[in-house]
BAZA-637246 format. One record per residue (C-alpha): residue number from 1; x, y, z. Coordinates in Angstrom, 1 decimal. Layout:
<sites>
{site NUM,{X,Y,Z}};
...
</sites>
This chain:
<sites>
{site 1,{-0.1,-3.9,-8.9}};
{site 2,{0.5,-6.0,-5.8}};
{site 3,{3.4,-4.5,-3.9}};
{site 4,{5.3,-6.1,-1.0}};
{site 5,{7.3,-3.7,1.1}};
{site 6,{9.9,-5.1,3.6}};
{site 7,{9.2,-2.4,6.1}};
{site 8,{11.9,-1.3,8.5}};
{site 9,{12.7,2.4,8.2}};
{site 10,{10.3,4.5,10.3}};
{site 11,{7.4,5.5,8.1}};
{site 12,{7.9,9.3,8.4}};
{site 13,{11.4,8.9,7.0}};
{site 14,{9.9,7.6,3.7}};
{site 15,{6.3,8.7,3.6}};
{site 16,{5.4,5.8,1.3}};
{site 17,{2.0,7.4,0.4}};
{site 18,{3.9,10.2,-1.5}};
{site 19,{5.4,7.7,-3.9}};
{site 20,{2.8,4.9,-4.0}};
{site 21,{-0.9,5.4,-4.7}};
{site 22,{-2.4,3.1,-2.1}};
{site 23,{-5.8,3.3,-3.7}};
{site 24,{-4.5,2.2,-7.1}};
{site 25,{-2.2,-0.5,-5.8}};
{site 26,{-2.6,-3.3,-3.2}};
{site 27,{0.3,-2.7,-0.8}};
{site 28,{1.4,-5.2,1.9}};
{site 29,{3.8,-4.0,4.6}};
{site 30,{5.9,-6.9,6.1}};
{site 31,{7.8,-5.9,9.2}};
{site 32,{8.2,-6.0,13.0}};
{site 33,{5.5,-4.6,15.2}};
{site 34,{7.3,-1.4,16.0}};
{site 35,{7.7,-0.6,12.3}};
{site 36,{4.1,-1.5,11.5}};
{site 37,{2.7,0.7,14.3}};
{site 38,{4.1,3.8,12.5}};
{site 39,{2.0,3.3,9.4}};
{site 40,{-0.9,5.8,9.3}};
{site 41,{-4.1,4.1,10.2}};
{site 42,{-6.0,5.8,7.4}};
{site 43,{-3.7,4.2,4.8}};
{site 44,{-5.4,1.4,2.7}};
{site 45,{-2.9,-1.5,3.0}};
{site 46,{-2.3,-4.9,4.5}};
{site 47,{0.0,-5.1,7.5}};
{site 48,{1.8,-8.5,8.2}};
{site 49,{3.9,-8.7,11.4}};
{site 50,{7.0,-10.8,11.4}};
{site 51,{8.6,-12.1,14.6}};
{site 52,{12.0,-10.7,14.0}};
{site 53,{13.8,-13.9,15.1}};
{site 54,{15.2,-14.7,11.7}};
{site 55,{16.1,-12.8,8.6}};
{site 56,{13.3,-11.0,6.7}};
{site 57,{13.8,-13.3,3.8}};
{site 58,{13.4,-16.4,5.9}};
{site 59,{10.4,-15.1,7.7}};
{site 60,{8.8,-13.8,4.5}};
{site 61,{9.4,-17.2,2.8}};
{site 62,{7.7,-19.0,5.7}};
{site 63,{4.7,-16.6,5.6}};
{site 64,{4.3,-17.1,1.8}};
{site 65,{4.5,-20.8,2.2}};
{site 66,{1.7,-20.7,4.6}};
{site 67,{-0.3,-18.1,2.7}};
{site 68,{0.8,-18.5,-1.0}};
{site 69,{0.4,-15.3,-3.1}};
{site 70,{2.2,-13.4,-5.8}};
{site 71,{3.5,-9.9,-6.1}};
{site 72,{4.5,-7.6,-8.9}};
{site 73,{7.1,-5.7,-6.9}};
{site 74,{9.2,-6.4,-3.8}};
{site 75,{10.7,-3.3,-2.3}};
{site 76,{12.9,-2.4,0.6}};
{site 77,{14.0,1.1,1.5}};
{site 78,{16.4,-0.1,4.2}};
{site 79,{20.0,-0.9,3.3}};
{site 80,{19.9,-3.7,5.9}};
{site 81,{17.1,-5.5,4.0}};
{site 82,{18.1,-4.8,0.4}};
{site 83,{19.6,-8.3,0.0}};
{site 84,{16.5,-9.9,1.6}};
{site 85,{14.3,-8.1,-0.9}};
{site 86,{16.5,-9.2,-3.8}};
{site 87,{16.4,-12.8,-2.7}};
{site 88,{12.6,-12.7,-2.4}};
{site 89,{12.4,-11.2,-5.9}};
{site 90,{14.5,-14.0,-7.3}};
{site 91,{12.4,-16.6,-5.4}};
{site 92,{9.1,-15.1,-6.7}};
{site 93,{10.3,-14.2,-10.2}};
{site 94,{9.7,-10.5,-9.6}};
{site 95,{11.6,-7.8,-11.6}};
{site 96,{14.1,-5.6,-9.9}};
{site 97,{17.7,-5.5,-8.7}};
{site 98,{19.3,-9.0,-8.4}};
{site 99,{21.3,-10.3,-5.5}};
{site 100,{24.5,-9.8,-7.4}};
{site 101,{23.6,-6.2,-8.1}};
{site 102,{22.7,-5.5,-4.5}};
{site 103,{25.9,-7.1,-3.2}};
{site 104,{27.8,-4.4,-5.2}};
{site 105,{26.2,-1.7,-3.0}};
{site 106,{26.3,-3.7,0.3}};
{site 107,{29.7,-5.2,0.4}};
{site 108,{32.5,-2.6,0.7}};
{site 109,{35.2,-4.9,-0.9}};
{site 110,{33.0,-5.8,-3.9}};
{site 111,{32.0,-2.2,-4.5}};
{site 112,{35.6,-0.9,-4.3}};
{site 113,{36.8,-3.6,-6.7}};
{site 114,{34.1,-2.7,-9.2}};
{site 115,{34.8,1.0,-8.9}};
{site 116,{38.5,0.5,-9.2}};
{site 117,{38.0,-1.6,-12.4}};
{site 118,{36.2,1.5,-13.8}};
{site 119,{39.3,3.6,-13.3}};
{site 120,{38.1,5.5,-10.3}};
{site 121,{40.5,5.9,-7.5}};
{site 122,{39.7,4.1,-4.2}};
{site 123,{41.7,3.7,-1.0}};
{site 124,{44.1,0.7,-1.2}};
{site 125,{42.5,-2.1,0.7}};
{site 126,{42.6,-5.8,1.6}};
{site 127,{40.2,-8.3,3.2}};
{site 128,{41.4,-8.9,6.7}};
{site 129,{42.0,-12.6,6.1}};
{site 130,{44.4,-11.7,3.2}};
{site 131,{46.0,-9.0,5.4}};
{site 132,{46.7,-11.6,8.1}};
{site 133,{47.9,-14.2,5.7}};
{site 134,{50.4,-11.7,4.3}};
{site 135,{51.8,-11.0,7.8}};
{site 136,{50.5,-7.5,7.7}};
{site 137,{52.2,-6.6,4.5}};
{site 138,{50.1,-4.1,2.4}};
{site 139,{50.6,-1.6,-0.4}};
{site 140,{50.5,1.2,2.2}};
{site 141,{52.2,1.7,5.5}};
{site 142,{50.5,4.7,7.1}};
{site 143,{47.2,5.1,9.0}};
{site 144,{44.9,2.1,8.5}};
{site 145,{41.1,1.7,8.9}};
{site 146,{39.5,-1.6,10.0}};
{site 147,{35.8,-1.7,9.0}};
{site 148,{33.1,-4.3,8.4}};
{site 149,{32.2,-5.2,4.8}};
{site 150,{28.5,-4.4,5.3}};
{site 151,{28.5,-2.0,8.3}};
{site 152,{26.8,1.3,8.8}};
{site 153,{27.0,4.4,11.1}};
{site 154,{30.8,3.6,11.7}};
{site 155,{29.9,0.8,14.1}};
{site 156,{33.0,-1.4,14.6}};
{site 157,{35.2,1.0,12.6}};
{site 158,{38.7,1.4,14.1}};
{site 159,{41.6,3.6,12.9}};
{site 160,{45.2,2.6,13.6}};
{site 161,{48.3,4.7,13.3}};
{site 162,{49.9,2.4,10.8}};
{site 163,{49.4,-0.9,8.9}};
{site 164,{51.8,-2.5,11.3}};
{site 165,{49.8,-1.4,14.3}};
{site 166,{46.6,-2.7,12.7}};
{site 167,{48.2,-6.1,12.1}};
{site 168,{49.5,-6.4,15.6}};
{site 169,{46.1,-5.4,17.1}};
{site 170,{44.1,-7.7,14.8}};
{site 171,{46.4,-10.7,15.1}};
{site 172,{46.8,-10.2,18.8}};
{site 173,{43.0,-10.1,19.3}};
{site 174,{43.0,-6.6,20.7}};
{site 175,{41.5,-4.7,17.9}};
{site 176,{38.5,-3.4,19.9}};
{site 177,{36.0,-5.3,17.8}};
{site 178,{34.3,-8.0,19.8}};
{site 179,{33.7,-10.5,17.0}};
{site 180,{37.4,-10.4,16.1}};
{site 181,{38.9,-10.3,19.6}};
{site 182,{36.8,-13.0,21.3}};
{site 183,{37.0,-15.9,18.9}};
{site 184,{38.0,-14.5,15.5}};
{site 185,{34.6,-15.4,14.0}};
{site 186,{34.2,-11.9,12.5}};
{site 187,{37.5,-11.8,10.6}};
{site 188,{35.9,-12.8,7.2}};
{site 189,{33.5,-9.9,7.6}};
{site 190,{36.1,-7.2,7.8}};
{site 191,{38.5,-5.3,5.6}};
{site 192,{41.4,-3.0,6.1}};
{site 193,{42.1,0.1,4.0}};
{site 194,{44.5,3.0,3.9}};
{site 195,{43.3,6.1,5.7}};
{site 196,{42.8,9.0,3.2}};
{site 197,{42.8,12.4,4.8}};
{site 198,{40.7,15.3,3.5}};
{site 199,{37.2,16.8,3.3}};
{site 200,{34.5,14.2,3.1}};
{site 201,{31.6,14.8,0.6}};
{site 202,{28.3,13.1,-0.1}};
{site 203,{26.4,13.1,-3.3}};
{site 204,{22.7,12.3,-3.3}};
{site 205,{20.1,11.9,-6.1}};
{site 206,{18.0,9.8,-8.3}};
{site 207,{18.8,7.6,-11.3}};
{site 208,{16.3,6.2,-13.8}};
{site 209,{17.3,3.6,-16.5}};
{site 210,{21.0,4.6,-15.9}};
{site 211,{20.4,8.3,-16.3}};
{site 212,{21.0,10.7,-13.3}};
{site 213,{17.9,12.8,-13.0}};
{site 214,{18.8,15.0,-10.0}};
{site 215,{22.1,15.3,-8.1}};
{site 216,{23.1,17.3,-5.0}};
{site 217,{26.5,17.7,-3.4}};
{site 218,{27.3,18.3,0.2}};
{site 219,{30.4,18.4,2.5}};
{site 220,{30.5,17.0,6.0}};
{site 221,{31.4,19.1,9.0}};
{site 222,{32.9,16.4,11.2}};
{site 223,{32.9,12.7,10.3}};
{site 224,{30.7,9.7,10.9}};
{site 225,{33.5,8.0,12.8}};
{site 226,{34.0,11.0,15.2}};
{site 227,{30.2,11.1,15.6}};
{site 228,{30.3,7.5,16.7}};
{site 229,{32.8,8.6,19.3}};
{site 230,{30.6,11.4,20.6}};
{site 231,{31.5,14.4,18.4}};
{site 232,{28.7,16.4,16.7}};
{site 233,{28.5,16.5,12.9}};
{site 234,{26.5,17.8,10.0}};
{site 235,{26.8,18.6,6.3}};
{site 236,{26.2,21.7,4.1}};
{site 237,{25.2,21.8,0.5}};
{site 238,{27.4,23.3,-2.3}};
{site 239,{27.1,23.7,-6.0}};
{site 240,{27.8,20.5,-8.0}};
{site 241,{30.3,20.9,-10.9}};
{site 242,{30.1,19.1,-14.3}};
{site 243,{33.3,17.2,-13.4}};
{site 244,{31.6,15.9,-10.2}};
{site 245,{28.6,14.9,-12.2}};
{site 246,{30.7,12.9,-14.6}};
{site 247,{32.6,11.3,-11.7}};
{site 248,{29.3,10.3,-10.0}};
{site 249,{28.0,8.8,-13.2}};
{site 250,{31.1,6.6,-13.6}};
{site 251,{30.7,5.3,-10.0}};
{site 252,{27.0,4.5,-10.6}};
{site 253,{27.8,2.6,-13.8}};
{site 254,{30.5,0.7,-12.0}};
{site 255,{28.3,-0.6,-9.2}};
{site 256,{25.3,-1.1,-11.5}};
{site 257,{22.9,1.3,-9.8}};
{site 258,{20.5,1.9,-12.7}};
{site 259,{17.3,2.8,-10.8}};
{site 260,{16.4,4.5,-7.6}};
{site 261,{18.2,6.7,-5.1}};
{site 262,{21.8,6.8,-4.2}};
{site 263,{24.0,8.1,-1.4}};
{site 264,{27.7,8.3,-2.4}};
{site 265,{30.6,9.4,-0.2}};
{site 266,{34.0,10.5,-1.3}};
{site 267,{37.2,12.0,0.3}};
{site 268,{39.0,14.8,-1.5}};
{site 269,{42.7,14.9,-1.4}};
{site 270,{45.2,16.8,-3.5}};
{site 271,{44.6,14.6,-6.5}};
{site 272,{40.8,14.9,-6.5}};
{site 273,{37.9,12.7,-5.2}};
{site 274,{38.6,9.3,-3.8}};
{site 275,{35.7,6.9,-3.7}};
{site 276,{34.7,5.9,-0.1}};
{site 277,{31.4,4.0,-0.4}};
{site 278,{27.9,4.1,-1.9}};
{site 279,{24.4,3.0,-1.1}};
{site 280,{21.4,2.4,-3.3}};
{site 281,{19.2,4.3,-0.8}};
{site 282,{18.5,7.7,0.4}};
{site 283,{20.9,9.3,2.9}};
{site 284,{20.3,9.4,6.6}};
{site 285,{19.9,12.2,9.2}};
{site 286,{18.1,15.1,7.5}};
{site 287,{19.5,14.5,4.0}};
{site 288,{16.0,13.9,2.5}};
{site 289,{14.5,17.0,4.1}};
{site 290,{17.3,19.4,3.1}};
{site 291,{17.4,18.0,-0.4}};
{site 292,{13.7,18.6,-0.8}};
{site 293,{14.0,22.1,0.6}};
{site 294,{16.7,23.0,-1.9}};
{site 295,{15.3,21.3,-5.0}};
{site 296,{11.7,20.5,-4.4}};
{site 297,{12.5,16.8,-5.0}};
{site 298,{11.5,14.2,-2.4}};
{site 299,{14.0,11.5,-2.9}};
{site 300,{12.1,8.5,-1.3}};
{site 301,{8.9,9.1,-3.3}};
{site 302,{10.9,9.6,-6.5}};
{site 303,{12.7,6.3,-5.9}};
{site 304,{9.4,4.5,-5.2}};
{site 305,{7.8,5.8,-8.4}};
{site 306,{10.9,4.7,-10.4}};
{site 307,{10.8,1.2,-8.8}};
{site 308,{7.2,0.9,-9.8}};
{site 309,{8.1,1.7,-13.4}};
{site 310,{6.7,5.2,-13.5}};
{site 311,{9.0,7.5,-15.4}};
{site 312,{9.7,10.7,-13.5}};
{site 313,{12.3,12.3,-15.8}};
{site 314,{9.9,14.9,-17.1}};
{site 315,{8.1,15.7,-13.8}};
{site 316,{10.9,16.9,-11.6}};
{site 317,{10.8,20.6,-10.6}};
{site 318,{13.4,23.1,-11.7}};
{site 319,{15.8,24.2,-9.0}};
{site 320,{15.3,27.9,-8.3}};
{site 321,{18.2,30.2,-9.2}};
{site 322,{17.7,32.3,-6.1}};
{site 323,{18.0,29.5,-3.7}};
{site 324,{19.0,29.0,-0.1}};
{site 325,{21.9,26.7,1.0}};
{site 326,{20.8,24.2,3.6}};
{site 327,{22.6,22.0,6.1}};
{site 328,{21.7,19.5,8.7}};
{site 329,{23.3,19.0,12.1}};
{site 330,{23.2,16.4,14.8}};
{site 331,{24.7,16.3,18.3}};
{site 332,{25.1,12.7,19.7}};
{site 333,{24.1,11.4,23.0}};
{site 334,{24.7,7.7,22.7}};
{site 335,{28.3,8.0,24.0}};
{site 336,{26.6,9.0,27.4}};
{site 337,{24.1,6.2,27.4}};
{site 338,{22.7,5.6,30.9}};
{site 339,{22.5,9.3,31.6}};
{site 340,{19.6,11.7,31.2}};
{site 341,{19.6,14.8,29.0}};
{site 342,{19.8,18.0,31.0}};
{site 343,{20.1,20.6,28.2}};
{site 344,{22.9,22.5,26.4}};
{site 345,{25.1,25.3,27.6}};
{site 346,{25.7,27.8,24.8}};
{site 347,{22.5,27.1,22.9}};
{site 348,{20.4,30.1,24.0}};
{site 349,{21.8,32.6,21.5}};
{site 350,{21.6,30.2,18.6}};
{site 351,{18.4,28.2,18.8}};
{site 352,{16.2,31.2,17.9}};
{site 353,{18.4,32.6,15.2}};
{site 354,{16.9,33.4,11.7}};
{site 355,{19.0,30.7,10.1}};
{site 356,{17.2,27.9,12.0}};
{site 357,{14.6,25.9,10.1}};
{site 358,{14.2,23.1,12.6}};
{site 359,{15.7,22.5,16.0}};
{site 360,{14.8,19.3,17.9}};
{site 361,{16.3,18.8,21.5}};
{site 362,{15.4,15.9,23.7}};
{site 363,{13.1,16.9,26.6}};
{site 364,{15.1,17.6,29.8}};
{site 365,{15.1,14.4,31.8}};
{site 366,{14.8,12.1,28.8}};
{site 367,{17.2,9.2,28.7}};
{site 368,{20.0,9.5,26.2}};
{site 369,{20.0,6.9,23.4}};
{site 370,{21.7,3.5,23.9}};
{site 371,{22.7,3.2,20.2}};
{site 372,{24.1,5.4,17.5}};
{site 373,{21.3,7.4,15.9}};
{site 374,{21.1,10.5,13.7}};
{site 375,{17.3,10.7,14.1}};
{site 376,{15.5,13.8,15.3}};
{site 377,{13.7,13.1,18.5}};
{site 378,{16.2,10.3,19.3}};
{site 379,{19.5,11.9,19.6}};
{site 380,{20.3,14.9,21.9}};
{site 381,{19.9,17.5,19.1}};
{site 382,{19.1,17.5,15.4}};
{site 383,{18.1,20.3,13.1}};
{site 384,{18.3,22.1,9.8}};
{site 385,{19.8,25.5,9.0}};
{site 386,{19.7,27.7,5.9}};
{site 387,{21.8,30.7,4.8}};
{site 388,{22.6,32.6,1.6}};
{site 389,{25.8,30.6,0.7}};
{site 390,{27.5,27.3,1.3}};
{site 391,{30.3,29.0,3.2}};
{site 392,{27.9,30.8,5.5}};
{site 393,{26.2,27.5,6.3}};
{site 394,{29.6,25.9,7.0}};
{site 395,{30.7,28.7,9.3}};
{site 396,{27.3,28.7,11.1}};
{site 397,{27.6,25.0,11.8}};
{site 398,{31.2,25.2,13.0}};
{site 399,{30.2,28.0,15.4}};
{site 400,{27.3,25.9,16.7}};
{site 401,{29.5,22.9,17.4}};
{site 402,{32.1,25.1,19.2}};
{site 403,{29.4,26.7,21.3}};
{site 404,{27.5,23.7,22.6}};
{site 405,{28.2,21.8,25.8}};
{site 406,{25.9,18.9,26.5}};
{site 407,{24.7,18.6,30.2}};
{site 408,{23.5,15.3,31.7}};
{site 409,{22.0,14.1,34.9}};
{site 410,{21.3,10.9,36.7}};
{site 411,{18.2,9.2,35.1}};
{site 412,{15.0,9.4,37.0}};
{site 413,{14.2,6.3,39.0}};
{site 414,{10.9,4.7,37.7}};
{site 415,{8.3,3.4,40.1}};
{site 416,{8.9,-0.1,38.8}};
{site 417,{12.7,0.2,39.4}};
{site 418,{12.1,1.6,42.9}};
{site 419,{9.8,-1.3,43.8}};
{site 420,{12.3,-3.8,42.4}};
{site 421,{15.0,-2.2,44.5}};
</sites>
């Protein structure tokens, strides 16, 4: 087959060669220079650089108009380019998820509406424009979350103490979100929803022709929102129940995820799981690595094989009964952007412990990231741990976070900066 990949996710996070036989297929990677540079030089493929000034769909369309050709598959492994890939598929007449299907896993209002219609509990919510038109009246009165329809990594997510506070802040252009506060242009891109308190879970796995082939359950230690504010987080695996499997299946059917990978988040309160959001993609941070360590299943390559029409239902390994229970952890540095990494206090007795599988600290003196990232070698610390039980993994992670104190220093002055000064 001829396969077009809209390439954005760093190559090592996907390892495309594990899911696509590049000798059997003609693969073209279409992406910006920094993404293309990460593709192994030995790989038989075509690399097409895009400027990155317009959307991937627009730039791919211009390229194909200048160099007409056809493809059998158009694939994106990045949630930011799933819609572009769907639009290209429709333009080229290529099989795969449609724009309407992809919108259900990209737009948080549409996905919650679909899940709610399926009888699954969701947080009560309203598009911001409707919330404002109603004068701040909502079906709830307590803590309220403002979030973008298609955001990620908790960027531009704000929690207010009540619906009334949220209304006053949004209407008064003091929400803390630039696109809302400056000129209101961002209002149609946001929603508000009730804040549901409780443990946050994530479910990851693969689905083929509507059938869940493999499923894993994990619970967060910390939250994505607190991580965005500078608090460390992680997650630990636990055993998935039959009830949870049924619940996940209902959600997947509701949002029409029939093929590929999924990353589903839920909040647990006294009445059971409450749907939070879902992506038709693999999870971030070290979700992929910990999943493979626990099950032997590499989610990205499984997804790629499914998208190419290769059935994998009978080829997945059995999960060992005497297994370890893995977790991943990340310590942010973006909240201290402009400073340099100077190490951790409290890490000495932990980093060499028998539970550690991987431990990646930034080199001392390296600049801390200027954006939210969960990636090893980008954030201050990222790693993987394994113990004999979910509870042991959770306790280990809590102890880690309580022990660490991030040290920073002034960034080194480069020669170029010194000359400019």
